[in-house]
Each structure stands twice: as C-alpha cells, then as structure tokens.
N, CA, C and O atoms as CSV, one atom per row, in Angstrom:
chain,resi,resn,atom,element,x,y,z
A,1,MET,N,N,80.855,78.305,89.261
A,1,MET,CA,C,81.854,77.280,89.255
A,1,MET,C,C,82.213,76.952,90.701
A,1,MET,O,O,82.300,77.863,91.525
A,2,ARG,N,N,82.423,75.687,91.031
A,2,ARG,CA,C,82.812,75.265,92.374
A,2,ARG,C,C,84.263,74.803,92.343
A,2,ARG,O,O,84.696,74.116,91.418
A,3,SER,N,N,84.998,75.192,93.370
A,3,SER,CA,C,86.394,74.808,93.480
A,3,SER,C,C,86.740,74.656,94.949
A,3,SER,O,O,86.690,75.633,95.696
A,4,LEU,N,N,87.087,73.463,95.374
A,4,LEU,CA,C,87.457,73.193,96.755
A,4,LEU,C,C,86.415,73.744,97.733
A,4,LEU,O,O,86.764,74.299,98.775
A,5,GLY,N,N,85.136,73.585,97.387
A,5,GLY,CA,C,84.079,74.034,98.274
A,5,GLY,C,C,83.844,75.533,98.238
A,5,GLY,O,O,83.074,76.049,99.048
A,6,ALA,N,N,84.473,76.231,97.342
A,6,ALA,CA,C,84.317,77.684,97.284
A,6,ALA,C,C,83.713,78.074,95.952
A,6,ALA,O,O,84.015,77.478,94.919
A,7,ALA,N,N,82.865,79.071,95.986
A,7,ALA,CA,C,82.308,79.599,94.748
A,7,ALA,C,C,83.292,80.613,94.186
A,7,ALA,O,O,83.758,81.496,94.907
A,8,THR,N,N,83.605,80.491,92.916
A,8,THR,CA,C,84.528,81.416,92.275
A,8,THR,C,C,83.813,82.078,91.116
A,8,THR,O,O,83.235,81.397,90.269
A,9,LEU,N,N,83.847,83.386,91.070
A,9,LEU,CA,C,83.234,84.125,89.983
A,9,LEU,C,C,84.314,84.613,89.034
A,9,LEU,O,O,85.307,85.203,89.461
A,10,SER,N,N,84.119,84.366,87.753
A,10,SER,CA,C,85.034,84.939,86.782
A,10,SER,C,C,84.695,86.411,86.633
A,10,SER,O,O,83.628,86.850,87.061
A,11,ALA,N,N,85.587,87.170,86.035
A,11,ALA,CA,C,85.337,88.599,85.843
A,11,ALA,C,C,84.077,88.813,85.013
A,11,ALA,O,O,83.289,89.711,85.313
A,12,ALA,N,N,83.874,88.002,83.976
A,12,ALA,CA,C,82.689,88.154,83.135
A,12,ALA,C,C,81.426,87.813,83.904
A,12,ALA,O,O,80.429,88.527,83.802
A,13,ALA,N,N,81.453,86.728,84.676
A,13,ALA,CA,C,80.272,86.339,85.445
A,13,ALA,C,C,79.945,87.385,86.497
A,13,ALA,O,O,78.774,87.681,86.734
A,14,LEU,N,N,80.966,87.945,87.129
A,14,LEU,CA,C,80.730,88.981,88.134
A,14,LEU,C,C,80.072,90.188,87.485
A,14,LEU,O,O,79.139,90.763,88.046
A,15,GLY,N,N,80.551,90.578,86.303
A,15,GLY,CA,C,79.956,91.713,85.602
A,15,GLY,C,C,78.483,91.480,85.298
A,15,GLY,O,O,77.665,92.384,85.468
A,16,LEU,N,N,78.138,90.267,84.848
A,16,LEU,CA,C,76.740,89.952,84.575
A,16,LEU,C,C,75.933,89.922,85.860
A,16,LEU,O,O,74.794,90.387,85.890
A,17,TRP,N,N,76.518,89.375,86.930
A,17,TRP,CA,C,75.827,89.309,88.211
A,17,TRP,C,C,75.532,90.722,88.713
A,17,TRP,O,O,74.429,90.996,89.188
A,18,LEU,N,N,76.515,91.617,88.609
A,18,LEU,CA,C,76.305,92.992,89.038
A,18,LEU,C,C,75.228,93.670,88.197
A,18,LEU,O,O,74.433,94.453,88.715
A,19,LEU,N,N,75.204,93.369,86.904
A,19,LEU,CA,C,74.268,94.008,85.993
A,19,LEU,C,C,72.831,93.580,86.258
A,19,LEU,O,O,71.923,94.409,86.195
A,20,PHE,N,N,72.605,92.284,86.557
A,20,PHE,CA,C,71.253,91.771,86.652
A,20,PHE,C,C,70.759,91.507,88.069
A,20,PHE,O,O,69.595,91.143,88.238
A,21,SER,N,N,71.586,91.673,89.087
A,21,SER,CA,C,71.080,91.353,90.418
A,21,SER,C,C,70.186,92.470,90.933
A,21,SER,O,O,70.417,93.652,90.680
A,22,ALA,N,N,69.164,92.057,91.660
A,22,ALA,CA,C,68.196,93.006,92.202
A,22,ALA,C,C,68.599,93.408,93.610
A,22,ALA,O,O,69.370,92.698,94.255
A,23,PRO,N,N,68.088,94.542,94.103
A,23,PRO,CA,C,68.359,94.933,95.481
A,23,PRO,C,C,67.807,93.896,96.451
A,23,PRO,O,O,66.886,93.157,96.103
A,24,PRO,N,N,68.356,93.830,97.663
A,24,PRO,CA,C,67.851,92.885,98.651
A,24,PRO,C,C,66.359,93.086,98.886
A,24,PRO,O,O,65.874,94.217,98.890
A,25,ALA,N,N,65.630,91.987,99.083
A,25,ALA,CA,C,64.180,92.048,99.256
A,25,ALA,C,C,63.788,92.891,100.459
A,25,ALA,O,O,62.751,93.553,100.435
A,26,SER,N,N,64.596,92.877,101.504
A,26,SER,CA,C,64.255,93.632,102.704
A,26,SER,C,C,64.442,95.135,102.523
A,26,SER,O,O,63.970,95.919,103.347
A,27,GLY,N,N,65.118,95.544,101.464
A,27,GLY,CA,C,65.334,96.956,101.204
A,27,GLY,C,C,66.601,97.493,101.849
A,27,GLY,O,O,67.163,98.477,101.369
A,28,ALA,N,N,67.065,96.868,102.931
A,28,ALA,CA,C,68.270,97.337,103.615
A,28,ALA,C,C,68.915,96.173,104.346
A,28,ALA,O,O,68.215,95.318,104.890
A,29,PRO,N,N,70.237,96.129,104.365
A,29,PRO,CA,C,70.910,95.067,105.092
A,29,PRO,C,C,70.728,95.247,106.600
A,29,PRO,O,O,70.399,96.333,107.078
A,30,ALA,N,N,70.949,94.161,107.331
A,30,ALA,CA,C,70.756,94.180,108.780
A,30,ALA,C,C,71.777,95.080,109.478
A,30,ALA,O,O,71.434,95.761,110.445
A,31,ALA,N,N,73.003,95.093,109.010
A,31,ALA,CA,C,74.059,95.873,109.659
A,31,ALA,C,C,74.259,97.200,108.934
A,31,ALA,O,O,74.007,97.311,107.734
A,32,ALA,N,N,74.719,98.209,109.686
A,32,ALA,CA,C,75.070,99.479,109.048
A,32,ALA,C,C,76.233,99.207,108.099
A,32,ALA,O,O,77.187,98.528,108.477
A,33,PRO,N,N,76.168,99.723,106.877
A,33,PRO,CA,C,77.223,99.407,105.916
A,33,PRO,C,C,78.560,100.064,106.265
A,33,PRO,O,O,78.620,101.164,106.814
A,34,ILE,N,N,79.620,99.343,105.923
A,34,ILE,CA,C,80.970,99.902,105.987
A,34,ILE,C,C,81.127,100.747,104.724
A,34,ILE,O,O,80.890,100.251,103.622
A,35,LEU,N,N,81.515,101.993,104.860
A,35,LEU,CA,C,81.632,102.895,103.715
A,35,LEU,C,C,83.035,102.852,103.138
A,35,LEU,O,O,83.999,103.234,103.801
A,36,VAL,N,N,83.148,102.386,101.897
A,36,VAL,CA,C,84.430,102.351,101.205
A,36,VAL,C,C,84.682,103.736,100.639
A,36,VAL,O,O,83.829,104.284,99.940
A,37,ASN,N,N,85.859,104.317,100.935
A,37,ASN,CA,C,86.139,105.679,100.458
A,37,ASN,C,C,87.407,105.775,99.627
A,37,ASN,O,O,87.870,106.876,99.329
A,38,SER,N,N,87.979,104.624,99.246
A,38,SER,CA,C,89.194,104.633,98.429
A,38,SER,C,C,89.141,103.492,97.421
A,38,SER,O,O,88.748,102.379,97.771
A,39,PRO,N,N,89.535,103.755,96.162
A,39,PRO,CA,C,89.572,102.698,95.164
A,39,PRO,C,C,90.851,101.845,95.226
A,39,PRO,O,O,90.981,100.875,94.480
A,40,ALA,N,N,91.781,102.198,96.099
A,40,ALA,CA,C,93.045,101.448,96.210
A,40,ALA,C,C,92.774,100.007,96.631
A,40,ALA,O,O,91.746,99.722,97.246
A,41,ASP,N,N,93.677,99.113,96.309
A,41,ASP,CA,C,93.563,97.696,96.672
A,41,ASP,C,C,94.558,97.400,97.792
A,41,ASP,O,O,95.597,96.776,97.572
A,42,ILE,N,N,94.217,97.861,98.998
A,42,ILE,CA,C,95.103,97.741,100.156
A,42,ILE,C,C,94.318,97.035,101.262
A,42,ILE,O,O,93.149,97.352,101.482
A,43,PRO,N,N,94.942,96.084,101.961
A,43,PRO,CA,C,94.239,95.394,103.055
A,43,PRO,C,C,93.989,96.300,104.253
A,43,PRO,O,O,94.585,97.369,104.383
A,44,ASP,N,N,93.100,95.849,105.116
A,44,ASP,CA,C,92.821,96.525,106.382
A,44,ASP,C,C,94.029,96.341,107.293
A,44,ASP,O,O,94.633,95.268,107.308
A,45,SER,N,N,94.383,97.361,108.041
A,45,SER,CA,C,95.577,97.286,108.897
A,45,SER,C,C,95.382,96.365,110.096
A,45,SER,O,O,96.345,95.772,110.582
A,46,ALA,N,N,94.151,96.240,110.578
A,46,ALA,CA,C,93.889,95.396,111.761
A,46,ALA,C,C,92.461,94.852,111.690
A,46,ALA,O,O,91.580,95.348,112.392
A,47,PRO,N,N,92.220,93.835,110.845
A,47,PRO,CA,C,90.863,93.291,110.752
A,47,PRO,C,C,90.332,92.875,112.124
A,47,PRO,O,O,91.013,92.194,112.890
A,48,GLY,N,N,89.110,93.296,112.413
A,48,GLY,CA,C,88.476,92.944,113.667
A,48,GLY,C,C,88.545,94.024,114.725
A,48,GLY,O,O,88.008,93.858,115.820
A,49,ASP,N,N,89.213,95.149,114.403
A,49,ASP,CA,C,89.295,96.220,115.407
A,49,ASP,C,C,88.105,97.177,115.329
A,49,ASP,O,O,88.030,98.134,116.099
A,50,GLY,N,N,87.181,96.927,114.408
A,50,GLY,CA,C,85.993,97.765,114.288
A,50,GLY,C,C,86.166,98.970,113.392
A,50,GLY,O,O,85.227,99.748,113.223
A,51,ALA,N,N,87.353,99.146,112.808
A,51,ALA,CA,C,87.598,100.279,111.916
A,51,ALA,C,C,88.206,99.781,110.617
A,51,ALA,O,O,89.215,99.075,110.629
A,52,CYS,N,N,87.601,100.144,109.502
A,52,CYS,CA,C,88.179,99.820,108.199
A,52,CYS,C,C,89.172,100.922,107.866
A,52,CYS,O,O,88.785,102.029,107.493
A,53,GLU,N,N,90.458,100.609,108.006
A,53,GLU,CA,C,91.528,101.585,107.738
A,53,GLU,C,C,92.761,100.857,107.215
A,53,GLU,O,O,93.089,99.761,107.668
A,54,THR,N,N,93.439,101.485,106.254
A,54,THR,CA,C,94.669,100.899,105.728
A,54,THR,C,C,95.850,101.138,106.661
A,54,THR,O,O,96.852,100.427,106.583
A,55,GLY,N,N,95.745,102.117,107.530
A,55,GLY,CA,C,96.761,102.419,108.539
A,55,GLY,C,C,96.065,102.961,109.769
A,55,GLY,O,O,94.993,103.556,109.660
A,56,LEU,N,N,96.642,102.770,110.913
A,56,LEU,CA,C,96.021,103.177,112.172
A,56,LEU,C,C,95.619,104.650,112.136
A,56,LEU,O,O,96.473,105.531,112.036
A,57,GLY,N,N,94.321,104.909,112.217
A,57,GLY,CA,C,93.800,106.270,112.285
A,57,GLY,C,C,93.778,107.038,110.979
A,57,GLY,O,O,93.485,108.233,110.987
A,58,ASP,N,N,94.087,106.381,109.824
A,58,ASP,CA,C,94.140,107.148,108.573
A,58,ASP,C,C,92.775,107.363,107.928
A,58,ASP,O,O,92.644,108.213,107.047
A,59,GLY,N,N,91.739,106.601,108.351
A,59,GLY,CA,C,90.399,106.791,107.808
A,59,GLY,C,C,90.218,106.337,106.375
A,59,GLY,O,O,89.161,106.579,105.791
A,60,ILE,N,N,91.214,105.685,105.787
A,60,ILE,CA,C,91.120,105.219,104.404
A,60,ILE,C,C,90.593,103.797,104.400
A,60,ILE,O,O,91.239,102.885,104.916
A,61,CYS,N,N,89.406,103.610,103.810
A,61,CYS,CA,C,88.757,102.305,103.766
A,61,CYS,C,C,88.663,101.832,102.325
A,61,CYS,O,O,88.030,102.484,101.495
A,62,THR,N,N,89.281,100.713,102.027
A,62,THR,CA,C,89.275,100.128,100.688
A,62,THR,C,C,88.269,98.976,100.641
A,62,THR,O,O,87.815,98.506,101.684
A,63,LEU,N,N,87.925,98.525,99.450
A,63,LEU,CA,C,87.016,97.394,99.301
A,63,LEU,C,C,87.620,96.145,99.948
A,63,LEU,O,O,86.929,95.438,100.681
A,64,ARG,N,N,88.881,95.870,99.689
A,64,ARG,CA,C,89.536,94.702,100.284
A,64,ARG,C,C,89.518,94.808,101.807
A,64,ARG,O,O,89.220,93.830,102.493
A,65,GLY,N,N,89.833,95.981,102.335
A,65,GLY,CA,C,89.828,96.198,103.776
A,65,GLY,C,C,88.442,96.069,104.375
A,65,GLY,O,O,88.284,95.513,105.462
A,66,ALA,N,N,87.432,96.580,103.674
A,66,ALA,CA,C,86.055,96.500,104.168
A,66,ALA,C,C,85.596,95.048,104.254
A,66,ALA,O,O,84.940,94.658,105.220
A,67,ILE,N,N,85.939,94.248,103.244
A,67,ILE,CA,C,85.574,92.830,103.272
A,67,ILE,C,C,86.298,92.124,104.412
A,67,ILE,O,O,85.701,91.301,105.107
A,68,GLN,N,N,87.576,92.436,104.612
A,68,GLN,CA,C,88.307,91.833,105.729
A,68,GLN,C,C,87.671,92.200,107.067
A,68,GLN,O,O,87.532,91.350,107.946
A,69,GLU,N,N,87.290,93.448,107.218
A,69,GLU,CA,C,86.679,93.907,108.470
A,69,GLU,C,C,85.324,93.227,108.668
A,69,GLU,O,O,85.013,92.793,109.777
A,70,ALA,N,N,84.513,93.125,107.612
A,70,ALA,CA,C,83.217,92.451,107.711
A,70,ALA,C,C,83.402,90.974,108.056
A,70,ALA,O,O,82.637,90.421,108.845
A,71,ASN,N,N,84.412,90.336,107.470
A,71,ASN,CA,C,84.681,88.920,107.740
A,71,ASN,C,C,85.059,88.679,109.197
A,71,ASN,O,O,84.830,87.589,109.721
A,72,ALA,N,N,85.627,89.666,109.847
A,72,ALA,CA,C,86.135,89.500,111.216
A,72,ALA,C,C,85.016,89.388,112.248
A,72,ALA,O,O,85.270,89.001,113.389
A,73,PHE,N,N,83.779,89.721,111.865
A,73,PHE,CA,C,82.656,89.681,112.798
A,73,PHE,C,C,81.623,88.685,112.304
A,73,PHE,O,O,81.327,88.651,111.110
A,74,PRO,N,N,81.066,87.868,113.201
A,74,PRO,CA,C,80.058,86.894,112.781
A,74,PRO,C,C,78.762,87.572,112.357
A,74,PRO,O,O,78.439,88.668,112.816
A,75,GLY,N,N,78.033,86.910,111.483
A,75,GLY,CA,C,76.737,87.416,111.050
A,75,GLY,C,C,76.831,88.270,109.802
A,75,GLY,O,O,77.903,88.460,109.226
A,76,ALA,N,N,75.689,88.773,109.406
A,76,ALA,CA,C,75.572,89.545,108.168
A,76,ALA,C,C,76.284,90.881,108.266
A,76,ALA,O,O,76.236,91.556,109.295
A,77,GLY,N,N,76.940,91.247,107.190
A,77,GLY,CA,C,77.592,92.541,107.085
A,77,GLY,C,C,77.157,93.226,105.803
A,77,GLY,O,O,76.524,92.610,104.946
A,78,ALA,N,N,77.495,94.492,105.673
A,78,ALA,CA,C,77.152,95.252,104.474
A,78,ALA,C,C,78.281,96.229,104.164
A,78,ALA,O,O,78.920,96.776,105.064
A,79,ILE,N,N,78.508,96.431,102.878
A,79,ILE,CA,C,79.557,97.338,102.413
A,79,ILE,C,C,78.960,98.235,101.345
A,79,ILE,O,O,78.323,97.755,100.408
A,80,GLN,N,N,79.166,99.543,101.483
A,80,GLN,CA,C,78.675,100.525,100.519
A,80,GLN,C,C,79.841,101.007,99.663
A,80,GLN,O,O,80.830,101.527,100.180
A,81,LEU,N,N,79.713,100.829,98.339
A,81,LEU,CA,C,80.732,101.288,97.398
A,81,LEU,C,C,80.391,102.693,96.913
A,81,LEU,O,O,79.232,103.106,96.952
A,82,GLN,N,N,81.398,103.416,96.460
A,82,GLN,CA,C,81.202,104.763,95.940
A,82,GLN,C,C,80.680,104.719,94.509
A,82,GLN,O,O,80.875,103.735,93.796
A,83,ALA,N,N,80.021,105.785,94.100
A,83,ALA,CA,C,79.561,105.932,92.725
A,83,ALA,C,C,80.718,106.398,91.842
A,83,ALA,O,O,81.620,107.102,92.294
A,84,ASN,N,N,80.672,105.996,90.594
A,84,ASN,CA,C,81.656,106.415,89.582
A,84,ASN,C,C,83.080,106.066,89.969
A,84,ASN,O,O,84.004,106.851,89.759
A,85,VAL,N,N,83.251,104.866,90.544
A,85,VAL,CA,C,84.576,104.404,90.961
A,85,VAL,C,C,84.785,102.987,90.450
A,85,VAL,O,O,83.884,102.150,90.509
A,86,THR,N,N,85.998,102.730,89.944
A,86,THR,CA,C,86.405,101.377,89.583
A,86,THR,C,C,87.374,100.879,90.640
A,86,THR,O,O,88.377,101.529,90.934
A,87,TYR,N,N,87.069,99.726,91.207
A,87,TYR,CA,C,87.921,99.086,92.206
A,87,TYR,C,C,88.744,98.029,91.473
A,87,TYR,O,O,88.258,96.930,91.207
A,88,LEU,N,N,89.989,98.368,91.148
A,88,LEU,CA,C,90.876,97.495,90.387
A,88,LEU,C,C,91.694,96.637,91.349
A,88,LEU,O,O,92.433,97.159,92.185
A,89,LEU,N,N,91.555,95.314,91.224
A,89,LEU,CA,C,92.331,94.411,92.075
A,89,LEU,C,C,93.759,94.347,91.547
A,89,LEU,O,O,93.982,94.037,90.377
A,90,THR,N,N,94.719,94.641,92.409
A,90,THR,CA,C,96.120,94.734,91.982
A,90,THR,C,C,97.065,93.862,92.788
A,90,THR,O,O,98.265,93.846,92.513
A,91,ARG,N,N,96.556,93.134,93.780
A,91,ARG,CA,C,97.424,92.329,94.648
A,91,ARG,C,C,97.535,90.924,94.080
A,91,ARG,O,O,96.602,90.132,94.212
A,92,PRO,N,N,98.666,90.596,93.446
A,92,PRO,CA,C,98.822,89.266,92.845
A,92,PRO,C,C,98.942,88.183,93.907
A,92,PRO,O,O,99.318,88.442,95.050
A,93,GLY,N,N,98.614,86.975,93.501
A,93,GLY,CA,C,98.772,85.826,94.381
A,93,GLY,C,C,97.443,85.175,94.680
A,93,GLY,O,O,96.392,85.550,94.161
A,94,HIS,N,N,97.540,84.181,95.543
A,94,HIS,CA,C,96.360,83.409,95.915
A,94,HIS,C,C,96.625,82.826,97.292
A,94,HIS,O,O,97.532,82.011,97.464
A,95,ASP,N,N,95.827,83.248,98.280
A,95,ASP,CA,C,96.067,82.723,99.623
A,95,ASP,C,C,94.798,82.321,100.355
A,95,ASP,O,O,94.862,81.946,101.526
A,96,ASN,N,N,93.645,82.389,99.698
A,96,ASN,CA,C,92.347,82.030,100.278
A,96,ASN,C,C,91.973,82.831,101.518
A,96,ASN,O,O,90.983,82.506,102.174
A,97,THR,N,N,92.726,83.859,101.857
A,97,THR,CA,C,92.370,84.709,102.989
A,97,THR,C,C,91.868,86.068,102.529
A,97,THR,O,O,91.302,86.818,103.324
A,98,GLY,N,N,92.067,86.395,101.262
A,98,GLY,CA,C,91.663,87.687,100.747
A,98,GLY,C,C,92.737,88.744,100.883
A,98,GLY,O,O,92.533,89.890,100.481
A,99,LEU,N,N,93.874,88.379,101.443
A,99,LEU,CA,C,94.973,89.334,101.550
A,99,LEU,C,C,95.553,89.625,100.166
A,99,LEU,O,O,95.938,90.758,99.879
A,100,ASN,N,N,95.614,88.617,99.320
A,100,ASN,CA,C,96.132,88.753,97.957
A,100,ASN,C,C,95.185,88.052,96.993
A,100,ASN,O,O,94.450,87.146,97.384
A,101,GLY,N,N,95.206,88.471,95.742
A,101,GLY,CA,C,94.378,87.837,94.724
A,101,GLY,C,C,92.919,88.199,94.864
A,101,GLY,O,O,92.569,89.358,95.082
A,102,ALA,N,N,92.066,87.186,94.735
A,102,ALA,CA,C,90.622,87.399,94.783
A,102,ALA,C,C,90.179,87.917,96.151
A,102,ALA,O,O,90.825,87.664,97.168
A,103,LEU,N,N,89.069,88.642,96.151
A,103,LEU,CA,C,88.435,89.073,97.396
A,103,LEU,C,C,87.749,87.849,97.996
A,103,LEU,O,O,87.087,87.107,97.270
A,104,VAL,N,N,87.886,87.618,99.291
A,104,VAL,CA,C,87.336,86.426,99.936
A,104,VAL,C,C,86.274,86.831,100.952
A,104,VAL,O,O,86.530,87.637,101.847
A,105,ILE,N,N,85.088,86.265,100.803
A,105,ILE,CA,C,83.966,86.514,101.701
A,105,ILE,C,C,83.733,85.254,102.521
A,105,ILE,O,O,83.653,84.157,101.968
A,106,THR,N,N,83.622,85.408,103.859
A,106,THR,CA,C,83.489,84.237,104.727
A,106,THR,C,C,82.166,84.166,105.488
A,106,THR,O,O,81.974,83.241,106.277
A,107,ASP,N,N,81.262,85.100,105.281
A,107,ASP,CA,C,79.965,85.074,105.969
A,107,ASP,C,C,78.971,85.877,105.133
A,107,ASP,O,O,79.330,86.413,104.085
A,108,SER,N,N,77.741,85.960,105.587
A,108,SER,CA,C,76.725,86.717,104.855
A,108,SER,C,C,77.189,88.156,104.665
A,108,SER,O,O,77.687,88.793,105.594
A,109,LEU,N,N,77.014,88.659,103.436
A,109,LEU,CA,C,77.482,90.000,103.114
A,109,LEU,C,C,76.652,90.577,101.985
A,109,LEU,O,O,76.270,89.872,101.051
A,110,THR,N,N,76.377,91.874,102.085
A,110,THR,CA,C,75.729,92.604,101.000
A,110,THR,C,C,76.687,93.681,100.521
A,110,THR,O,O,77.133,94.516,101.308
A,111,LEU,N,N,77.008,93.663,99.225
A,111,LEU,CA,C,77.805,94.721,98.597
A,111,LEU,C,C,76.830,95.634,97.874
A,111,LEU,O,O,76.141,95.204,96.949
A,112,LEU,N,N,76.771,96.885,98.290
A,112,LEU,CA,C,75.843,97.848,97.714
A,112,LEU,C,C,76.602,98.821,96.822
A,112,LEU,O,O,77.400,99.624,97.305
A,113,GLY,N,N,76.353,98.748,95.539
A,113,GLY,CA,C,76.980,99.663,94.602
A,113,GLY,C,C,76.004,100.742,94.182
A,113,GLY,O,O,74.864,100.779,94.644
A,114,ALA,N,N,76.459,101.619,93.301
A,114,ALA,CA,C,75.627,102.712,92.811
A,114,ALA,C,C,75.106,102.420,91.403
A,114,ALA,O,O,74.581,103.316,90.741
A,115,GLY,N,N,75.246,101.179,90.943
A,115,GLY,CA,C,74.767,100.789,89.623
A,115,GLY,C,C,75.848,100.066,88.844
A,115,GLY,O,O,77.032,100.198,89.155
A,116,PRO,N,N,75.448,99.293,87.820
A,116,PRO,CA,C,76.397,98.467,87.084
A,116,PRO,C,C,77.442,99.256,86.294
A,116,PRO,O,O,78.516,98.731,86.004
A,117,ASP,N,N,77.146,100.496,85.947
A,117,ASP,CA,C,78.112,101.311,85.221
A,117,ASP,C,C,78.761,102.352,86.120
A,117,ASP,O,O,79.480,103.226,85.636
A,118,SER,N,N,78.515,102.269,87.422
A,118,SER,CA,C,79.010,103.281,88.330
A,118,SER,C,C,79.973,102.722,89.379
A,118,SER,O,O,81.026,103.312,89.619
A,119,SER,N,N,79.632,101.606,90.000
A,119,SER,CA,C,80.517,100.948,90.967
A,119,SER,C,C,81.009,99.664,90.313
A,119,SER,O,O,80.247,98.711,90.149
A,120,ILE,N,N,82.276,99.641,89.944
A,120,ILE,CA,C,82.823,98.527,89.166
A,120,ILE,C,C,83.943,97.860,89.939
A,120,ILE,O,O,84.864,98.523,90.415
A,121,ILE,N,N,83.857,96.527,90.064
A,121,ILE,CA,C,84.947,95.740,90.631
A,121,ILE,C,C,85.643,95.082,89.448
A,121,ILE,O,O,85.078,94.198,88.803
A,122,ASP,N,N,86.866,95.512,89.165
A,122,ASP,CA,C,87.630,95.031,88.018
A,122,ASP,C,C,88.658,94.013,88.496
A,122,ASP,O,O,89.566,94.347,89.257
A,123,GLY,N,N,88.513,92.781,88.050
A,123,GLY,CA,C,89.419,91.703,88.448
A,123,GLY,C,C,90.769,91.751,87.778
A,123,GLY,O,O,91.583,90.848,87.967
A,124,ASN,N,N,91.028,92.794,86.990
A,124,ASN,CA,C,92.337,92.952,86.368
A,124,ASN,C,C,92.648,91.738,85.495
A,124,ASN,O,O,93.776,91.244,85.486
A,125,GLY,N,N,91.635,91.259,84.758
A,125,GLY,CA,C,91.801,90.100,83.895
A,125,GLY,C,C,91.867,88.801,84.675
A,125,GLY,O,O,92.150,87.752,84.098
A,126,ALA,N,N,91.611,88.850,85.976
A,126,ALA,CA,C,91.691,87.690,86.870
A,126,ALA,C,C,93.024,86.987,86.742
A,126,ALA,O,O,93.161,85.825,87.128
A,127,ALA,N,N,94.019,87.695,86.196
A,127,ALA,CA,C,95.360,87.117,86.061
A,127,ALA,C,C,96.094,87.121,87.390
A,127,ALA,O,O,97.131,86.472,87.527
A,128,ILE,N,N,95.566,87.845,88.372
A,128,ILE,CA,C,96.256,87.934,89.659
A,128,ILE,C,C,95.868,86.807,90.601
A,128,ILE,O,O,96.421,86.710,91.696
A,129,GLY,N,N,94.961,85.979,90.218
A,129,GLY,CA,C,94.526,84.878,91.076
A,129,GLY,C,C,93.593,83.988,90.298
A,129,GLY,O,O,93.763,83.809,89.092
A,130,ASP,N,N,92.630,83.441,90.955
A,130,ASP,CA,C,91.708,82.542,90.265
A,130,ASP,C,C,90.277,83.031,90.370
A,130,ASP,O,O,89.375,82.238,90.637
A,131,GLY,N,N,90.059,84.269,90.174
A,131,GLY,CA,C,88.721,84.836,90.189
A,131,GLY,C,C,88.727,86.222,90.793
A,131,GLY,O,O,89.777,86.747,91.164
A,132,VAL,N,N,87.562,86.805,90.889
A,132,VAL,CA,C,87.411,88.149,91.433
A,132,VAL,C,C,86.949,88.075,92.883
A,132,VAL,O,O,87.498,88.747,93.756
A,133,ILE,N,N,85.933,87.249,93.128
A,133,ILE,CA,C,85.407,87.071,94.481
A,133,ILE,C,C,85.299,85.573,94.750
A,133,ILE,O,O,84.785,84.817,93.926
A,134,ARG,N,N,85.790,85.159,95.917
A,134,ARG,CA,C,85.661,83.764,96.353
A,134,ARG,C,C,84.827,83.770,97.623
A,134,ARG,O,O,85.053,84.576,98.526
A,135,VAL,N,N,83.861,82.861,97.680
A,135,VAL,CA,C,82.982,82.781,98.847
A,135,VAL,C,C,83.301,81.496,99.608
A,135,VAL,O,O,83.079,80.393,99.108
A,136,PHE,N,N,83.817,81.655,100.808
A,136,PHE,CA,C,84.095,80.549,101.719
A,136,PHE,C,C,83.197,80.741,102.931
A,136,PHE,O,O,83.679,81.037,104.024
A,137,ALA,N,N,81.914,80.576,102.743
A,137,ALA,CA,C,80.939,80.866,103.795
A,137,ALA,C,C,80.085,79.628,104.031
A,137,ALA,O,O,79.991,78.762,103.161
A,138,PRO,N,N,79.463,79.539,105.200
A,138,PRO,CA,C,78.543,78.423,105.454
A,138,PRO,C,C,77.417,78.396,104.433
A,138,PRO,O,O,77.088,79.424,103.843
A,139,LEU,N,N,76.827,77.231,104.223
A,139,LEU,CA,C,75.732,77.125,103.257
A,139,LEU,C,C,74.542,77.985,103.632
A,139,LEU,O,O,73.722,78.317,102.776
A,140,THR,N,N,74.438,78.349,104.893
A,140,THR,CA,C,73.329,79.195,105.339
A,140,THR,C,C,73.595,80.682,105.079
A,140,THR,O,O,72.704,81.511,105.262
A,141,ALA,N,N,74.806,81.017,104.656
A,141,ALA,CA,C,75.159,82.414,104.407
A,141,ALA,C,C,74.531,82.896,103.101
A,141,ALA,O,O,74.219,82.107,102.209
A,142,SER,N,N,74.357,84.206,103.017
A,142,SER,CA,C,73.795,84.826,101.816
A,142,SER,C,C,74.731,85.952,101.385
A,142,SER,O,O,75.082,86.818,102.186
A,143,VAL,N,N,75.129,85.932,100.120
A,143,VAL,CA,C,75.962,86.999,99.577
A,143,VAL,C,C,75.161,87.681,98.468
A,143,VAL,O,O,74.742,87.037,97.506
A,144,THR,N,N,74.954,88.996,98.616
A,144,THR,CA,C,74.175,89.768,97.659
A,144,THR,C,C,75.043,90.892,97.131
A,144,THR,O,O,75.701,91.606,97.887
A,145,ILE,N,N,75.028,91.032,95.805
A,145,ILE,CA,C,75.736,92.147,95.172
A,145,ILE,C,C,74.682,92.916,94.395
A,145,ILE,O,O,74.052,92.376,93.486
A,146,SER,N,N,74.494,94.181,94.756
A,146,SER,CA,C,73.475,94.961,94.050
A,146,SER,C,C,73.981,96.361,93.809
A,146,SER,O,O,73.273,97.182,93.226
C-alpha cells in the first residue's frame, strides 16, 4: 500500500513478508549488523552517536533504537534480531520519524531474524499507528527482511 510516498505494511502483510522472504542474494549485508539485545520498544538515546543504547552507556539496544541508529548514517545498514523473541510495538502515535508508532526506515536496510516463528515483530494490532514498518527511503534504496 502507498501512502504519502511511503510504503506501509500491515501487520498481516509483514507476517507474510517475514515468512516468505529469502535471505539476501549476497549472503551478507554490506555493514556489520547492529545487534538488538532487548525486546523493549524504547528509542535510541542519541541517534547518530554510533551506539545503539536506550541510555548513555547502558548497552541496551532495542529494535526501534537500532533502526534509528541505522537511519542516522547514509548507505546500507543491517540489524540482527534475537531468536525466540517477540518485539512488541508499544509506543502509540504517529510522527513519521519512528519515535512513536510504526518503525520508520529511511535508507537501505537489512533486518536479519532467526526465522518466521522465532524473531517476531508484533505491530500490536497496528492500533498504535498506521502500520508496523514505514519506508521513507529513496527509490534506489533496498529494504530486506529475512
């Protein structure tokens, strides 16, 4: 679905995309992946500082924070999700920045999960915004979820 130039995935479409998408053809993303180590839905404390952390020096990296950190740098990024974890989106609202509501991707990104039944992004019924993931990236960008 297209909305104001952005691709919006419903929770159901995201689930199907995660289930049927294949690994990247190159076998590995260009950038070293940001390792998500917390299922909490908390933003990065300082996007662009080179560290995915919810607080200065705490070492806690969330999916929302990892996407914010990846967005802060030009070019392709990669994020590694944990196995057997559900990432439940809990921040209500809609601001097109990814701070609240849907996760917002602004450049090429690869989300690497541990499988469709192991790494789950739950949009919480998408009642907190207008989708699970919104892509506001150049047409030349590539977003892969595997």
